[in-house]
N, CA and C of each residue as an Amber inpcrd file, in Angstrom:
protein
   687
  -5.8780000 -19.2240000 -21.4980000  -7.0150000 -20.0460000 -21.3060000
  -7.7920000 -20.2970000 -22.5870000  -7.9040000 -19.2410000 -23.4320000
  -8.5930000 -19.4360000 -24.6900000  -7.7410000 -20.2300000 -25.7110000
  -6.4550000 -19.9350000 -25.7770000  -5.6680000 -20.5580000 -26.8400000
  -5.0950000 -21.8780000 -26.4220000  -4.9640000 -22.1990000 -25.1920000
  -4.4480000 -23.4540000 -24.7630000  -5.5090000 -24.3470000 -24.2400000
  -6.4180000 -23.8360000 -23.2670000  -7.3750000 -24.7370000 -22.6580000
  -8.7010000 -24.7150000 -23.4660000  -8.8420000 -23.7540000 -24.4840000
 -10.0800000 -23.7590000 -25.2960000 -11.2580000 -23.1430000 -24.6510000
 -10.9870000 -22.2540000 -23.5760000 -12.1680000 -21.4990000 -23.0050000
 -12.7040000 -20.4740000 -23.9750000 -14.0840000 -20.2020000 -23.8590000
 -14.6450000 -19.1660000 -24.6410000 -14.5690000 -17.9170000 -23.8000000
 -15.1090000 -16.8400000 -24.3760000 -15.0530000 -15.5230000 -23.7300000
 -15.7480000 -15.4500000 -22.3820000 -16.9600000 -16.1130000 -22.3780000
 -17.6590000 -16.1540000 -21.1080000 -16.9190000 -16.9860000 -20.0890000
 -16.3810000 -18.0990000 -20.3980000 -15.5910000 -18.8700000 -19.4420000
 -14.4110000 -18.2280000 -18.9560000 -13.7540000 -17.5210000 -19.8000000
 -12.6040000 -16.6330000 -19.3180000 -13.0190000 -15.6350000 -18.2380000
 -14.0760000 -14.9340000 -18.5510000 -14.5730000 -13.9190000 -17.7240000
 -14.9830000 -14.5330000 -16.3180000 -15.6050000 -15.6360000 -16.3910000
 -15.9730000 -16.2790000 -15.0660000 -14.7100000 -16.7920000 -14.3140000
 -13.6650000 -17.2720000 -15.1310000 -12.4970000 -17.8010000 -14.4550000
 -11.7570000 -16.6730000 -13.7140000 -11.8020000 -15.4290000 -14.2340000
 -11.2060000 -14.3270000 -13.5350000 -12.0040000 -13.7960000 -12.3870000
 -13.2630000 -14.2110000 -12.2520000 -14.1510000 -13.6540000 -11.2330000
 -13.5480000 -13.8660000  -9.8100000 -13.0060000 -15.0290000  -9.4160000
 -12.4940000 -15.1090000  -8.0050000 -11.3450000 -14.1160000  -7.7130000
 -10.5070000 -13.8960000  -8.7100000  -9.4810000 -12.9010000  -8.5430000
 -10.0500000 -11.5310000  -8.2520000 -11.0330000 -11.1690000  -9.0350000
 -11.6450000  -9.8660000  -8.8550000 -12.3350000  -9.6830000  -7.5100000
 -13.1490000 -10.7570000  -7.1370000 -13.8080000 -10.7250000  -5.8580000
 -12.8550000 -10.6260000  -4.6500000 -11.7640000 -11.4590000  -4.7590000
 -10.6940000 -11.4480000  -3.6220000 -10.1390000 -10.1210000  -3.5930000
  -9.6730000  -9.5240000  -4.7350000  -8.9690000  -8.2630000  -4.7470000
  -9.9500000  -7.1570000  -4.2110000 -11.2000000  -7.0890000  -4.6900000
 -12.1010000  -6.1430000  -4.1320000 -12.3820000  -6.2180000  -2.6710000
 -12.5510000  -7.5030000  -2.2300000 -12.8340000  -7.7190000  -0.7540000
 -11.6640000  -7.2250000   0.0520000 -10.4420000  -7.4870000  -0.3540000
  -9.2370000  -7.0960000   0.4020000  -9.0990000  -5.6360000   0.4150000
  -9.3900000  -4.9660000  -0.7890000  -9.2220000  -3.5560000  -0.8520000
 -10.2480000  -2.7750000  -0.0690000 -11.4840000  -3.1140000  -0.1360000
 -12.5480000  -2.3280000   0.4900000 -12.8170000  -2.8090000   1.9590000
 -12.4580000  -3.9780000   2.2790000 -12.9260000  -4.5100000   3.5910000
 -11.7350000  -4.6340000   4.5950000 -10.7090000  -5.0970000   4.1440000
  -9.6080000  -5.4910000   5.1150000  -8.3130000  -4.5650000   4.9210000
  -8.0210000  -4.0510000   3.7830000  -6.7310000  -3.3030000   3.6490000
  -6.6300000  -2.0700000   4.4750000  -7.6970000  -1.3210000   4.5810000
  -7.7060000  -0.1530000   5.4880000  -7.4450000  -0.5350000   6.9290000
  -8.2110000  -1.5560000   7.3920000  -7.9860000  -1.8820000   8.8140000
  -6.5680000  -2.4290000   9.0930000  -6.0380000  -3.2210000   8.1180000
  -4.6690000  -3.7000000   8.3620000  -3.5730000  -2.6410000   8.2190000
  -3.8850000  -1.6360000   7.4080000  -2.9510000  -0.4730000   7.3400000
  -2.9450000   0.2260000   8.5940000  -4.1640000   0.4890000   9.1890000
  -4.2440000   1.2780000  10.4400000  -3.5750000   0.5520000  11.5910000
  -3.7190000  -0.7910000  11.5810000  -3.2280000  -1.5640000  12.7160000
  -1.7080000  -1.7510000  12.6090000  -1.2200000  -2.1850000  11.4930000
   0.1700000  -2.6000000  11.2450000   1.0170000  -1.5520000  10.4380000
   0.3660000  -0.6110000   9.8170000   1.0850000   0.2460000   8.9050000
   1.2750000  -0.2040000   7.5190000   1.2730000   0.6960000   6.5530000
   1.3890000   0.3320000   5.1520000   2.7560000  -0.3190000   4.8790000
   3.7070000  -0.0150000   5.6550000   5.0920000  -0.7280000   5.4560000
   4.9920000  -2.1990000   5.7340000   4.3340000  -2.5560000   6.7160000
   4.1220000  -3.9390000   7.2130000   3.1930000  -4.7140000   6.3130000
   2.3410000  -4.0760000   5.5330000   1.3880000  -4.8310000   4.6700000
   1.8710000  -4.8600000   3.1500000   2.6980000  -3.9510000   2.7940000
   3.1630000  -3.9240000   1.3890000   3.9820000  -5.1440000   0.9920000
   4.9300000  -5.4880000   1.7930000   5.8550000  -6.6230000   1.4440000
   5.1610000  -7.9200000   1.4250000   4.3550000  -8.2920000   2.4260000
   3.5980000  -9.5150000   2.3540000   2.6440000  -9.5790000   1.1300000
   2.0790000  -8.3740000   0.7060000   1.2480000  -8.4170000  -0.5010000
   2.0560000  -8.7490000  -1.7030000   3.2440000  -8.1850000  -1.8470000
   4.0700000  -8.5910000  -3.0070000   4.4970000 -10.0540000  -2.9420000
   4.6480000 -10.5990000  -1.7240000   5.1010000 -11.9770000  -1.6790000
   3.9460000 -12.8910000  -2.1530000   2.6400000 -12.4600000  -1.8670000
   1.4520000 -13.2700000  -2.3310000   1.5660000 -13.1160000  -3.9260000
   1.8260000 -12.0070000  -4.5350000   1.8730000 -11.9210000  -5.9470000
   2.9890000 -12.8000000  -6.4900000   4.0970000 -12.8330000  -5.9250000
   5.1900000 -13.7400000  -6.4400000   4.8620000 -15.1830000  -6.3640000
   4.1430000 -15.5290000  -5.2210000   3.7440000 -16.9520000  -5.1000000
   2.7550000 -17.3780000  -6.3020000   1.8610000 -16.3610000  -6.5240000
   0.8730000 -16.6410000  -7.5350000   1.4620000 -16.7740000  -8.9590000
   2.3960000 -15.8970000  -9.3350000   3.1130000 -15.9680000 -10.5530000
   3.9560000 -17.2680000 -10.6880000   4.6040000 -17.6180000  -9.6120000
   5.4030000 -18.8950000  -9.6580000   4.4990000 -20.1110000  -9.8690000
   3.2710000 -20.0600000  -9.2500000   2.4360000 -21.1780000  -9.4860000
   1.9060000 -21.2640000 -10.8990000   1.6050000 -20.0030000 -11.4120000
   1.2100000 -20.0300000 -12.8770000   2.2950000 -20.4540000 -13.7820000
   3.6120000 -20.2540000 -13.3920000   4.7700000 -20.7320000 -14.1780000
   4.8570000 -22.1520000 -14.2960000   4.1450000 -22.9500000 -13.5580000
   4.2030000 -24.4280000 -13.5810000   2.9670000 -25.0480000 -14.0820000
   2.0650000 -24.3780000 -14.6560000   0.8450000 -24.8700000 -15.1840000
   1.1300000 -25.6760000 -16.3700000   0.5150000 -26.9190000 -16.4830000
   0.7940000 -27.7990000 -17.5450000  -0.1170000 -27.4280000 -18.7550000
   0.0390000 -28.0900000 -19.9110000  -0.8120000 -27.8200000 -21.0800000
  -2.2000000 -28.2450000 -20.8110000  -2.4140000 -29.2850000 -20.1380000
  -3.7420000 -29.8950000 -19.7470000  -4.1580000 -29.4710000 -18.3250000
  -3.9310000 -28.1490000 -18.0620000  -4.3100000 -27.7510000 -16.7430000
  -5.8030000 -27.8250000 -16.3800000  -6.0190000 -27.9890000 -15.1450000
  -7.4630000 -27.9850000 -14.6680000  -7.5730000 -26.7390000 -13.8460000
  -8.7850000 -26.1010000 -13.9010000  -8.9900000 -24.7390000 -13.3060000
  -8.8510000 -24.8460000 -11.8230000  -9.5230000 -25.7970000 -11.1680000
  -9.5710000 -25.8180000  -9.7110000  -8.1460000 -26.0350000  -9.1720000
  -7.2960000 -26.7770000  -9.7520000  -6.0960000 -27.2370000  -9.1970000
  -4.9040000 -26.2640000  -9.6520000  -4.9180000 -25.8740000 -10.9500000
  -3.7510000 -25.2010000 -11.4730000  -4.0330000 -23.7710000 -11.6320000
  -5.1800000 -23.2840000 -11.7210000  -5.4320000 -21.9020000 -12.0120000
  -6.0970000 -21.1130000 -10.8290000  -7.0050000 -21.7450000 -10.1150000
  -7.6270000 -21.0300000  -9.0680000  -6.7280000 -20.6220000  -7.9370000
  -5.9050000 -21.4990000  -7.4240000  -4.9520000 -21.0490000  -6.2550000
  -4.0950000 -19.8100000  -6.6640000  -3.4080000 -19.8270000  -7.7970000
  -2.6360000 -18.5510000  -8.0610000  -3.4780000 -17.3450000  -8.2970000
  -4.7120000 -17.5100000  -8.8010000  -5.5630000 -16.3560000  -8.9370000
  -5.9520000 -15.7180000  -7.5680000  -6.2220000 -16.5980000  -6.6490000
  -6.5290000 -16.1290000  -5.2930000  -5.3430000 -15.4490000  -4.6900000
  -4.1100000 -16.0050000  -4.8020000  -2.9940000 -15.3530000  -4.2770000
  -2.7290000 -14.0020000  -4.8810000  -2.8330000 -13.8970000  -6.1420000
  -2.6170000 -12.6320000  -6.9100000  -3.7270000 -11.6310000  -6.4890000
  -4.9270000 -12.0460000  -6.2560000  -6.0540000 -11.2100000  -5.7830000
  -5.7250000 -10.7100000  -4.3990000  -5.1880000 -11.5750000  -3.5400000
  -4.8510000 -11.1520000  -2.2080000  -3.6950000 -10.0900000  -2.1670000
  -2.6960000 -10.3450000  -3.0170000  -1.5860000  -9.4030000  -3.0930000
  -1.9840000  -8.0460000  -3.7010000  -2.7170000  -8.0950000  -4.7240000
  -3.1580000  -6.8200000  -5.3070000  -4.1680000  -6.0210000  -4.4890000
  -5.0130000  -6.7840000  -3.8470000  -6.0430000  -5.9290000  -2.9510000
  -5.3510000  -5.4890000  -1.7490000  -4.2860000  -6.0800000  -1.2960000
  -3.6550000  -5.6040000  -0.1060000  -2.5410000  -4.6240000  -0.3890000
  -1.8510000  -4.8230000  -1.5430000  -0.7120000  -4.0290000  -1.9170000
  -1.0200000  -2.6830000  -2.4710000  -1.9980000  -2.5190000  -3.3910000
  -2.2610000  -1.2020000  -3.9580000  -2.6180000  -0.1940000  -2.9880000
  -3.6020000  -0.4170000  -2.0190000  -3.8940000   0.6360000  -0.9880000
  -2.6560000   0.9560000  -0.2000000  -1.8100000   0.0610000   0.1400000
  -0.5910000   0.3170000   0.9380000   0.3660000   1.1450000   0.1040000
   0.5370000   0.7620000  -1.1310000   1.3690000   1.5680000  -1.9800000
   0.9140000   3.0080000  -2.1840000  -0.3620000   3.2280000  -2.3870000
  -0.9710000   4.5910000  -2.5150000  -0.7560000   5.3400000  -1.2820000
  -0.8960000   4.5540000  -0.0970000  -0.8170000   5.3910000   1.2080000
   0.6390000   5.8690000   1.3680000   1.6100000   4.9800000   1.0310000
   2.9910000   5.4110000   1.1610000   3.3740000   6.4980000   0.1650000
   2.8880000   6.4120000  -1.0660000   3.1760000   7.3800000  -2.0560000
   2.6320000   8.7730000  -1.7410000   1.4820000   8.8290000  -1.0920000
   0.8360000  10.0190000  -0.7480000   1.1910000  10.5930000   0.6350000
   1.9190000   9.7620000   1.3670000   2.1910000  10.1980000   2.8150000
   3.1250000  11.4710000   2.8820000   3.9950000  11.6040000   1.9370000
   4.9230000  12.7810000   1.9230000   4.4190000  13.9700000   1.1140000
   3.2050000  13.9240000   0.5620000   2.7340000  15.0190000  -0.2090000
   1.9110000  15.9970000   0.6760000   2.1780000  17.3200000   0.4170000
   1.4920000  18.2840000   1.1000000   0.1110000  18.4800000   0.5820000
  -0.7230000  19.2670000   1.3290000  -2.0920000  19.4490000   0.8340000
  -2.2040000  20.1050000  -0.4750000  -1.2890000  21.0510000  -0.7240000
  -1.3360000  21.7160000  -2.1090000  -0.8550000  20.8300000  -3.2610000
   0.0000000  19.8700000  -2.9010000   0.5190000  19.0170000  -3.9400000
  -0.0990000  17.6300000  -4.0420000  -1.1830000  17.4620000  -3.1960000
  -1.8180000  16.1020000  -3.1440000  -2.4220000  15.6450000  -4.4410000
  -3.0160000  16.5860000  -5.1700000  -3.5870000  16.2730000  -6.5320000
  -2.5360000  15.8900000  -7.5200000  -1.5000000  16.6480000  -7.5140000
  -0.3620000  16.3470000  -8.4470000   0.2560000  15.0220000  -8.1370000
   0.5250000  14.7210000  -6.8550000   1.0730000  13.4010000  -6.4550000
   0.1950000  12.2980000  -6.7830000  -1.1080000  12.3730000  -6.5480000
  -1.9730000  11.3920000  -6.9670000  -2.0780000  11.0590000  -8.3810000
  -2.0380000  12.2570000  -9.2810000  -1.9310000  11.9950000 -10.7010000
  -0.7070000  11.2920000 -11.1550000   0.4210000  11.6150000 -10.5010000
   1.6810000  10.9940000 -10.9100000   1.6950000   9.5070000 -10.5530000
   1.1590000   9.1920000  -9.3880000   1.0730000   7.8250000  -8.9730000
   0.2370000   7.0260000  -9.9310000  -0.8910000   7.4820000 -10.1680000
  -1.8210000   6.7500000 -11.0770000  -1.3300000   6.6680000 -12.4400000
  -0.6910000   7.7180000 -12.9670000  -0.0690000   7.6880000 -14.2610000
   1.0850000   6.6940000 -14.3100000   1.8490000   6.6120000 -13.2750000
   2.9270000   5.6810000 -13.2460000   2.4300000   4.1780000 -13.2970000
   1.4000000   3.9690000 -12.5770000   0.8650000   2.5970000 -12.5380000
   0.2580000   2.2130000 -13.9380000  -0.4120000   3.1850000 -14.5250000
  -1.0440000   2.7900000 -15.8590000   0.1000000   2.6440000 -16.8720000
   1.0450000   3.6080000 -16.9730000   2.0030000   3.5560000 -18.0170000
   2.9960000   2.4420000 -17.7910000   3.4530000   2.2480000 -16.4900000
   4.2290000   1.1070000 -16.1300000   3.6300000  -0.2100000 -16.5100000
   2.4080000  -0.4540000 -16.2130000   1.7010000  -1.6420000 -16.5530000
   1.6550000  -1.8920000 -18.0450000   1.3830000  -0.8390000 -18.7950000
   1.2860000  -1.0100000 -20.2310000   2.7070000  -1.4070000 -20.7760000
   3.7180000  -0.6220000 -20.3630000   5.1340000  -0.9670000 -20.7830000
   5.5430000  -2.4110000 -20.4390000   5.2710000  -2.7280000 -19.2230000
   5.6160000  -4.0430000 -18.6390000   4.9340000  -5.1640000 -19.4820000
   3.6470000  -4.9560000 -19.7370000   2.9130000  -6.0080000 -20.5440000
   3.4730000  -6.1020000 -21.9160000   3.8430000  -4.9330000 -22.5130000
   4.3760000  -5.0060000 -23.9300000   5.7180000  -5.7660000 -23.9230000
   6.5530000  -5.5030000 -22.8830000   7.8850000  -6.1890000 -22.8410000
   7.6470000  -7.6850000 -22.5030000   6.7790000  -8.0330000 -21.6690000
   6.5840000  -9.5320000 -21.3770000   5.9430000 -10.2110000 -22.5660000
   5.0170000  -9.5010000 -23.2190000   4.2970000 -10.1570000 -24.3730000
   5.3740000 -10.3550000 -25.4940000   6.3180000  -9.4340000 -25.6800000
   7.3250000  -9.5530000 -26.6680000   8.2850000 -10.7580000 -26.3650000
   8.6850000 -10.9370000 -25.1470000   9.5980000 -11.9540000 -24.8070000
   8.8800000 -13.3550000 -24.8700000   7.6110000 -13.3360000 -24.4540000
   6.7980000 -14.5680000 -24.5690000   6.6360000 -14.9830000 -26.0460000
   6.3870000 -13.9290000 -26.9270000   6.2130000 -14.3360000 -28.3870000
   7.5380000 -14.9300000 -28.9420000   8.6170000 -14.3020000 -28.5410000
   9.8900000 -14.7910000 -29.0640000  10.1640000 -16.2280000 -28.6040000
   9.8830000 -16.4410000 -27.2610000   9.9930000 -17.8620000 -26.7530000
   9.0670000 -18.9100000 -27.5320000   7.8950000 -18.4060000 -27.7430000
   6.9590000 -19.3690000 -28.4720000   7.3900000 -19.5920000 -29.8550000
   7.8580000 -18.5660000 -30.6120000   8.3760000 -18.7560000 -31.9130000
   9.5410000 -19.7230000 -32.0030000  10.4350000 -19.5340000 -30.9650000
  11.5500000 -20.4650000 -30.8760000  11.2320000 -21.8410000 -30.7160000
  10.2430000 -22.0580000 -29.8160000   9.6930000 -23.5070000 -29.5210000
   9.0050000 -24.0860000 -30.6950000   8.3110000 -23.2590000 -31.4830000
   7.6570000 -23.7540000 -32.6670000   8.7270000 -24.0910000 -33.7530000
   9.7760000 -23.2890000 -33.7310000  10.8280000 -23.6250000 -34.7150000
  11.5390000 -24.9320000 -34.2660000  11.5420000 -25.2950000 -33.0600000
  12.1410000 -26.5660000 -32.5920000  11.1930000 -27.6970000 -32.8340000
  10.0080000 -27.5250000 -33.2530000   9.0900000 -28.6650000 -33.5030000
   8.1020000 -28.8870000 -32.4210000   7.9500000 -28.0240000 -31.4230000
   6.9380000 -28.2190000 -30.4220000   5.5530000 -27.9150000 -30.9290000
   4.6000000 -28.4740000 -30.2680000   3.1490000 -28.1760000 -30.6910000
   2.8430000 -26.7450000 -30.4300000   1.7110000 -26.2150000 -30.9990000
   1.3570000 -24.8930000 -30.6950000   1.0420000 -24.5880000 -29.2130000
   0.2780000 -25.5010000 -28.6670000  -0.1860000 -25.3850000 -27.2680000
   1.0630000 -25.3880000 -26.3530000   1.9940000 -26.3050000 -26.6160000
   3.1410000 -26.4340000 -25.7740000   4.0360000 -25.2000000 -25.8810000
   4.2010000 -24.6830000 -27.1690000   4.9980000 -23.4300000 -27.3290000
   4.3960000 -22.2830000 -26.6790000   3.0660000 -22.1770000 -26.9000000
   2.4390000 -21.0610000 -26.2310000   2.6130000 -21.0770000 -24.6760000
   2.3750000 -22.2570000 -24.0980000   2.5610000 -22.4510000 -22.6410000
   3.9410000 -22.1320000 -22.1740000   4.9670000 -22.4710000 -23.0230000
   6.3090000 -22.1480000 -22.6000000   6.5450000 -20.6730000 -22.6260000
   6.0040000 -19.9810000 -23.6430000   6.1290000 -18.4920000 -23.7370000
   5.4600000 -17.7520000 -22.5440000   4.2920000 -18.3190000 -22.0860000
   3.6570000 -17.7840000 -20.9190000   4.4310000 -17.9770000 -19.6550000
   4.9880000 -19.2630000 -19.5450000   5.7930000 -19.5220000 -18.4060000
   6.9730000 -18.5440000 -18.2020000   7.5650000 -18.2080000 -19.4240000
   8.7080000 -17.2420000 -19.3810000   8.2230000 -15.9060000 -18.8390000
   7.0310000 -15.4190000 -19.3830000   6.5520000 -14.1440000 -18.8590000
   6.2300000 -14.1420000 -17.4480000   5.6340000 -15.2390000 -16.8870000
   5.3900000 -15.3590000 -15.5150000   6.6780000 -15.3280000 -14.6140000
   7.7070000 -15.9760000 -15.1490000   8.9390000 -16.0640000 -14.3490000
   9.5890000 -14.7010000 -14.3030000   9.5840000 -13.9500000 -15.4310000
  10.1270000 -12.6380000 -15.5000000   9.3700000 -11.6800000 -14.6400000
   7.9870000 -11.8080000 -14.6300000   7.2690000 -10.9470000 -13.7140000
   7.5380000 -11.2580000 -12.3410000   7.7190000 -12.4740000 -11.9040000
   7.9090000 -12.8350000 -10.4870000   9.3400000 -12.3040000 -10.1260000
  10.3160000 -12.3190000 -11.0580000  11.6230000 -11.7440000 -10.7740000
  11.5130000 -10.2580000 -10.6390000  10.7220000  -9.5770000 -11.3600000
  10.6290000  -8.1530000 -11.1700000   9.9420000  -7.7900000  -9.9010000
   9.0060000  -8.5550000  -9.4860000   8.3810000  -8.3160000  -8.1400000
   9.3270000  -8.5640000  -6.9890000  10.1800000  -9.5920000  -7.1390000
  11.1800000  -9.8170000  -6.1570000  12.1450000  -8.5980000  -6.0540000
  12.5290000  -8.0690000  -7.1970000  13.3150000  -6.8080000  -7.1480000
  12.6470000  -5.6810000  -6.4120000  11.2730000  -5.4830000  -6.7160000
  10.4880000  -4.5470000  -6.0730000  10.5060000  -4.7190000  -4.4340000
  10.4220000  -6.0380000  -4.0850000  10.3850000  -6.3620000  -2.6100000
  11.7420000  -5.9490000  -2.0160000  12.8400000  -6.1670000  -2.7140000
  14.1390000  -5.8450000  -2.1670000  14.2480000  -4.3170000  -2.1120000
  13.8110000  -3.5520000  -3.0670000  13.8110000  -2.0850000  -3.1090000
  12.9200000  -1.5570000  -1.8890000  11.7660000  -2.1390000  -1.7630000
  10.8600000  -1.6390000  -0.7390000  11.3440000  -1.8870000   0.6020000
  11.9740000  -3.1010000   0.8400000  12.5030000  -3.4090000   2.1680000
  13.5430000  -2.4560000   2.5790000  14.5350000  -2.1250000   1.5840000
  15.6720000  -1.2160000   1.9250000  15.1810000   0.1810000   2.0810000
  14.2340000   0.6380000   1.2760000  13.7150000   2.0410000   1.3880000
  12.9260000   2.2290000   2.6950000  12.0360000   1.2920000   2.9320000
  11.1640000   1.4190000   4.1210000  12.0000000   1.2180000   5.4340000
  13.0950000   0.4350000   5.3570000  13.8840000   0.3200000   6.5330000
  14.5890000   1.5840000   6.8820000  14.9910000   2.3050000   5.8050000
  15.6200000   3.6660000   6.0300000  14.6650000   4.7230000   6.4920000
  13.3870000   4.4960000   6.2220000  12.3860000   5.5580000   6.6240000
  11.9060000   5.3400000   8.0140000  11.8750000   4.0160000   8.5000000
  11.3010000   3.7660000   9.8280000  11.9980000   4.4840000  10.8900000
  13.4030000   4.5080000  10.9820000  14.0030000   5.1790000  12.1440000
  13.7550000   6.6310000  12.1220000  13.6650000   7.3130000  10.9350000
  13.3410000   8.7300000  10.9750000  11.9910000   8.9890000  11.3940000
  11.0130000   8.1440000  11.0440000   9.5990000   8.3750000  11.6050000
   9.5410000   8.1090000  13.0490000  10.3550000   7.1270000  13.5260000
  10.2280000   6.7380000  14.8770000  10.8940000   7.8240000  15.8370000
  11.8550000   8.5640000  15.3760000  12.5560000   9.5330000  16.1810000
  11.7260000  10.7980000  16.3860000  10.8060000  11.0980000  15.4590000
  10.0610000  12.3650000  15.6450000   9.2060000  12.4150000  16.8320000
   8.2920000  11.4160000  17.2040000   7.5420000  11.4720000  18.3820000
   8.3930000  11.5010000  19.6440000   9.5810000  10.7720000  19.6150000
  10.3670000  10.8030000  20.8330000  10.9600000  12.2230000  21.0170000
  11.3790000  12.8610000  19.9060000  11.9810000  14.1860000  20.0920000
  10.8880000  15.1690000  20.6010000   9.6730000  15.0180000  20.1610000
   8.6320000  15.9390000  20.6510000   8.3360000  15.6050000  22.0840000
   8.2750000  14.3080000  22.5190000   8.0840000  14.0700000  23.9290000
   9.0930000  14.6180000  24.8200000  10.3700000  14.5560000  24.3760000
  11.4560000  15.0730000  25.2370000  11.3190000  16.5760000  25.3460000
  11.0670000  17.2680000  24.2960000  10.9690000  18.6980000  24.2490000
   9.7710000  19.1720000  25.1870000   8.6550000  18.5020000  25.0340000
   7.4530000  18.8420000  25.8410000   6.8620000  20.1120000  25.2390000
   5.7080000  20.5350000  25.8540000   5.0470000  21.7490000  25.3630000
   5.8600000  22.9260000  25.6600000   5.7900000  23.9130000  24.7860000
   6.5630000  25.1520000  24.9270000   5.6920000  26.1120000  25.6480000
   6.0970000  26.6690000  26.7850000   5.3850000  27.6060000  27.6010000
   6.0680000  28.9810000  27.5830000   5.3640000  30.0230000  27.2480000
   5.9660000  31.3650000  27.2540000   5.3610000  32.1660000  28.3110000
   6.2580000  32.8540000  29.1210000   5.8130000  33.6780000  30.2230000
   5.4820000  35.0850000  29.6960000   4.3600000  35.6270000  30.1160000
   4.0490000  36.8980000  29.7240000   4.0050000  37.8210000  30.9320000
   4.3390000  39.1010000  30.7990000   4.2940000  39.9950000  31.9740000
   2.9780000  40.2340000  32.3830000   2.8860000  40.5130000  33.8380000
   1.5350000  40.7750000  34.4230000   1.1130000  42.1480000  33.9320000
  -0.1510000  42.3460000  33.7890000  -0.6920000  43.6340000  33.4020000
  -0.5950000  44.6460000  34.5360000  -0.6490000  45.8610000  34.2240000
  -0.4090000  46.9680000  35.2440000  -1.3700000  46.9080000  36.4350000
  -2.6420000  46.5660000  36.1020000  -3.6320000  46.6640000  37.2130000
  -3.3870000  45.4710000  38.2690000  -2.5970000  44.4140000  37.8260000
  -2.3700000  43.3000000  38.7310000  -1.2680000  43.5650000  39.6910000
  -0.6180000  44.7120000  39.5950000   0.5640000  44.9670000  40.5270000
   0.0300000  45.3870000  41.9130000  -1.1430000  46.0700000  42.0320000
  -1.7230000  46.4620000  43.2770000  -2.3530000  45.2630000  43.9870000
  -2.3380000  45.2920000  45.3930000  -2.9080000  44.2270000  46.0990000
  -4.4350000  44.0390000  45.6910000  -4.7160000  42.7790000  45.4310000
  -6.0560000  42.4630000  45.0610000  -6.4130000  42.7570000  43.6220000
  -5.4320000  43.2690000  42.8510000  -5.6560000  43.6280000  41.5240000
  -5.7070000  42.3780000  40.6540000  -6.6060000  42.4360000  39.6740000
  -6.7630000  41.3500000  38.7590000  -7.4880000  40.1920000  39.3710000
  -8.1730000  40.2510000  40.4630000  -8.9370000  39.1460000  41.0330000
 -10.2450000  38.9410000  40.2510000 -10.5580000  37.7430000  39.9750000
 -11.8630000  37.6030000  39.2550000 -12.6110000  36.5290000  40.0210000
 -13.8950000  36.7050000  40.3390000 -14.7270000  35.6490000  40.8740000
 -15.3480000  34.8760000  39.8660000 -15.2390000  33.5740000  40.0100000
 -15.8100000  32.7420000  38.9590000 -17.2830000  32.5080000  39.1410000
 -17.8920000  32.9110000  40.1780000 -19.3650000  32.5790000  40.3780000
 -19.5800000  31.2910000  41.1630000 -18.5380000  30.6440000  41.5320000
 -18.6860000  29.4080000  42.3790000 -17.9940000  29.5230000  43.7030000
 -17.9450000  30.8060000  44.1930000 -17.2030000  31.1170000  45.4670000
 -15.8190000  30.7780000  45.3670000 -15.2390000  30.9350000  44.2110000
 -13.7540000  30.6600000  44.0550000 -13.1820000  32.0080000  43.3660000
 -12.1360000  32.5010000  44.0620000 -11.5620000  33.7220000  43.4840000
 -10.2530000  33.4110000  42.8830000 -10.0800000  33.7170000  41.5850000
  -8.8910000  33.5110000  40.8740000  -8.1970000  34.7990000  40.8150000
  -6.9420000  34.9560000  41.2330000  -6.2390000  36.2000000  41.2740000
  -4.7850000  36.0640000  40.7730000  -4.1620000  37.1480000  40.5160000
  -2.7750000  37.1400000  40.1810000  -2.1130000  38.2920000  40.8010000
  -1.0780000  37.9250000  41.4950000  -0.2940000  39.0680000  42.1070000
  -0.9330000  39.6920000  43.2990000  -1.0860000  39.0320000  44.3710000
  -1.4610000  39.6990000  45.6030000  -2.8730000  39.3650000  46.0700000
  -3.5510000  38.4040000  45.4490000  -4.9720000  38.1270000  46.0180000
  -4.7330000  37.1720000  47.1860000  -5.2550000  37.6480000  48.3250000
  -5.1960000  36.7960000  49.5190000  -6.4630000  36.6480000  50.0160000
  -7.5030000  37.3700000  49.7220000  -8.8560000  37.1430000  50.3370000
  -9.5450000  36.1330000  49.6360000 -10.4580000  35.3990000  50.2970000
 -11.2870000  34.3710000  49.7050000 -12.5530000  34.9960000  49.3150000
 -13.2730000  34.1940000  48.5980000 -14.5790000  34.7160000  48.1330000
 -15.6310000  34.7330000  49.2080000 -16.4030000  35.6890000  49.2030000
 -17.4340000  35.8260000  50.3150000 -18.3420000  34.6440000  50.1240000
 -18.7460000  34.0370000  51.2340000 -19.7080000  32.8890000  51.2780000
 -21.1520000  33.3250000  51.2150000
């Protein structure tokens, strides 16, 4: 935005505001409810589809792009995907952790997100710079060359998210049958009841009878009399 469209720092910050608002609204207001209703498996894949759609829209932005038509729709889509996907991803990542390992698992997930994002940004920036330098060497204008480099970065990012979608679908599909069989097995087994021997005093007639206070006698082993009225 700054180098191609000529936005200043304040305009760039305001331009990213819709993405931030949508992402925060989805995270704090709707992601939890959707995860409880449909499960994190069912919300993670659509979230990544939103991100892919946003990146593909950014990959077609012209040099003389307008904010409302060319930039706002992909930002809203990326905000929807990020706000819905990150809570689902964190829920899935922490679902298999025990109580004693929850802190370690949370730290590993957050570290992976931060380090992976930094490495990914470095790789994409390098590829975009090489594409830009090549276009400049071919005689393109600076704005056109920069735009072409950004397009390459967006397309590679969209391809990586597509790979993530394929991995998520295969992994989650293999996990669903295992999770679905556990309640069924518990329902078939039913509650476990263990029979205990009667105490010695219950062997005699009337032994072990207890009056509850409501003219009901509870007995074990030989109680035949009713409570006095």
